[in-house]
C-alpha positions in Angstrom: 134.6 -32.0 89.2 136.6 -34.2 86.6 136.5 -33.8 82.8 137.2 -36.8 80.7 138.1 -36.4 76.9 138.6 -39.2 74.5 140.1 -38.9 70.9 141.4 -41.3 68.2 138.2 -42.9 66.8 137.7 -43.3 63.0 137.0 -45.5 60.1 139.2 -48.5 59.5 138.9 -51.6 57.5 138.7 -55.1 59.2 142.1 -56.3 60.3 143.4 -52.8 60.8 144.3 -51.0 64.0 143.3 -47.9 65.9 144.6 -46.3 69.1 142.2 -44.4 71.4 143.4 -42.0 74.0 141.7 -40.6 77.1 142.7 -37.8 79.6 141.0 -37.0 82.8 141.6 -33.4 84.1 140.3 -31.1 86.9 139.9 -32.6 90.4 141.7 -35.7 89.6 142.3 -36.6 93.3 138.7 -37.9 93.2 139.4 -40.7 90.8 141.6 -43.7 91.1 141.0 -45.9 88.0 140.0 -45.4 84.4 138.7 -47.7 81.7 137.0 -48.1 78.3 133.4 -49.2 77.5 131.5 -49.2 74.2 128.0 -49.2 72.8 126.8 -50.3 69.5 123.4 -49.2 68.1 120.5 -51.2 69.8 122.8 -52.6 72.2 123.7 -52.0 76.0 126.9 -50.4 76.9 129.6 -53.0 77.6 133.0 -53.2 79.2 135.9 -53.3 76.8 138.9 -52.9 79.1 139.7 -51.2 82.4 142.0 -50.8 85.2 141.3 -51.5 88.8 142.6 -49.4 91.5 145.2 -51.9 92.3 146.7 -51.7 88.8 145.2 -55.0 87.6 143.2 -55.1 84.5 139.8 -56.5 83.1 139.1 -57.3 79.6 136.0 -58.3 77.8 136.4 -61.9 76.4 135.7 -60.9 72.9 138.7 -58.4 72.9 141.3 -60.4 74.8 144.4 -60.8 72.7 143.5 -57.9 70.4 143.2 -54.9 72.7 145.6 -53.5 75.2 144.9 -51.0 77.8 147.7 -48.9 79.2 148.3 -45.9 81.4 150.8 -43.2 82.0 152.6 -42.4 85.3 149.9 -40.0 86.5 147.1 -42.7 86.1 144.9 -40.0 84.7 145.7 -40.9 81.0 144.8 -44.2 79.5 145.2 -45.7 75.9 143.3 -48.4 74.2 145.4 -50.1 71.4 143.1 -52.0 69.2 144.4 -54.5 66.8 143.0 -57.0 64.3 139.6 -55.1 64.3 136.4 -56.7 63.3 133.2 -55.2 62.1 131.6 -56.3 65.5 133.9 -53.8 67.1 131.9 -50.9 65.6 130.6 -48.7 68.4 130.9 -45.5 70.3 133.6 -45.8 72.7 133.5 -44.1 76.0 136.3 -43.5 78.5 135.3 -43.7 82.1 136.9 -42.6 85.4 136.1 -44.3 88.6 135.7 -42.3 91.7 137.9 -43.1 94.7 135.9 -45.0 97.3 133.6 -46.5 94.7 133.6 -49.7 92.9 133.2 -50.1 89.0 129.7 -51.3 89.8 128.6 -47.9 91.2 126.6 -45.5 89.0 128.7 -42.3 89.6 131.6 -42.6 87.1 132.8 -39.6 85.1 132.3 -40.3 81.3 133.8 -38.8 78.3 131.8 -37.7 75.3 132.5 -40.9 73.3 134.4 -41.4 70.0 133.0 -43.4 67.0 134.9 -46.3 65.9 133.7 -47.9 62.6 135.2 -51.1 61.1 134.2 -52.0 57.6 134.3 -55.5 56.1 
């Protein structure tokens, strides 16, 4: 089993910055990529940024140029640097770890508990 834990959420004014971190532990040989998703009240969960298994990245169009995803050498820790935050970025942010042998379109990812990000105007 894999445990995924996020941290770094909080309240920030529009234009400010936050840095989220996520660490996967346990049987980490099972996973080969990690990323960030978010869910605002009344909306579906959506991609924010993620690594693919080959090291390439995907970003949502509405965060490109503002958010940056990075990882450490173990590939089991990821960071989301969020700059120029907007009120529309307010959501619960979830870290996900993708199983080796699966795609990001599968339904068997390991998920963190979520961390609240609130951006005030």
